[in-house]
C-alpha positions as CSV (number, residue, x, y, z in Angstrom):
1,M,-20.3,3.2,-9.0
2,M,-18.0,3.6,-11.9
3,A,-20.8,5.0,-14.0
4,Q,-20.5,8.1,-11.9
5,F,-17.1,8.8,-13.6
6,D,-18.3,8.2,-17.2
7,P,-17.2,11.3,-19.0
8,T,-20.0,10.8,-21.6
9,S,-22.6,11.4,-18.9
10,R,-23.7,15.1,-18.4
11,E,-23.5,14.8,-14.6
12,H,-20.3,12.8,-14.3
13,L,-17.8,13.2,-11.5
14,S,-14.3,14.1,-12.7
15,H,-11.1,12.5,-11.4
16,G,-7.7,13.9,-12.1
17,G,-5.9,10.5,-11.9
18,T,-2.4,10.0,-10.5
19,F,-0.6,12.0,-13.1
20,N,-3.3,13.9,-15.0
21,T,-3.2,17.6,-14.7
22,N,-0.4,17.5,-12.1
23,I,1.8,20.0,-13.9
24,I,4.1,20.7,-10.9
25,T,5.0,17.0,-10.7
26,M,5.6,16.7,-14.4
27,V,7.8,19.9,-14.5
28,A,9.8,18.6,-11.5
29,G,10.2,15.2,-13.2
30,L,11.4,16.8,-16.4
31,A,13.9,19.0,-14.5
32,G,15.2,15.9,-12.7
33,M,15.6,13.9,-16.0
34,K,17.6,16.8,-17.5
35,L,20.0,16.6,-14.5
36,Y,20.2,12.8,-14.5
37,D,23.1,12.3,-16.8
38,E,25.7,9.5,-17.0
39,D,27.8,11.1,-14.2
40,A,24.8,11.3,-11.9
41,A,23.8,7.7,-12.7
42,N,27.3,6.5,-11.9
43,H,27.4,8.5,-8.6
44,L,24.0,7.0,-7.6
45,N,25.2,3.5,-8.4
46,E,28.2,4.0,-6.2
47,F,25.8,4.7,-3.3
48,G,24.1,1.4,-4.3
49,E,27.3,-0.5,-4.0
50,R,28.1,1.0,-0.6
51,L,24.5,0.1,0.5
52,R,25.0,-3.5,-0.7
53,T,28.3,-3.8,1.1
54,G,26.8,-2.5,4.3
55,V,23.8,-4.8,4.2
56,D,26.0,-7.8,3.5
57,G,28.3,-6.8,6.3
58,A,25.3,-6.4,8.7
59,F,24.0,-9.8,7.9
60,E,27.4,-11.3,8.4
61,K,28.0,-9.5,11.7
62,A,24.6,-10.6,13.0
63,G,25.2,-14.2,11.9
64,M,22.1,-14.1,9.8
65,A,21.4,-15.7,6.5
66,G,20.9,-12.9,4.0
67,Q,22.4,-10.7,1.3
68,A,21.7,-7.6,-0.8
69,T,20.9,-8.4,-4.4
70,S,21.0,-5.5,-6.7
71,L,21.2,-3.6,-9.9
72,G,22.6,-0.1,-9.9
73,S,21.3,1.8,-6.9
74,L,18.7,-0.8,-6.0
75,A,19.6,-3.2,-3.2
76,P,16.7,-5.4,-1.9
77,A,17.5,-7.9,0.8
78,V,17.1,-11.6,0.3
79,W,17.1,-13.7,3.5
80,Q,19.3,-16.5,2.2
81,K,23.0,-17.4,2.2
82,G,24.9,-18.1,-1.0
83,R,25.0,-15.9,-4.1
84,L,21.9,-16.0,-6.2
85,V,22.2,-16.6,-9.9
86,D,18.5,-16.1,-10.7
87,S,15.2,-15.6,-8.9
88,K,14.2,-19.3,-9.4
89,R,16.9,-20.2,-6.9
90,I,15.5,-18.2,-4.0
91,S,14.4,-20.6,-1.2
92,R,10.8,-20.8,-0.1
93,R,11.8,-19.4,3.3
94,A,13.5,-16.4,1.6
95,Q,10.5,-15.9,-0.6
96,S,8.2,-15.8,2.5
97,L,10.4,-13.2,4.2
98,M,10.7,-10.9,1.2
99,C,7.6,-9.1,2.3
100,L,9.6,-7.7,5.2
101,H,11.6,-5.2,3.0
């Protein structure tokens, strides 16, 4: 099957790929990167902190074991009580539930 996409073949099928020849996406990405300065990063990270606080509060209010772990604007949920120091300390139960987020 893959031989059909071999560019050395005279009758090959072409495939643009995920980012190949997608000029509009690349131009939009470049424009976004020009706007994403330190102030924008700090503003986004503030939203991440609000999200973590809200997720932690929701777990507490529901009486469920869980917390938001994070870096910057990212805040995945871990279904375990007690602050995590590293990923090796995530319980087996929490690891099995991580597929839910």
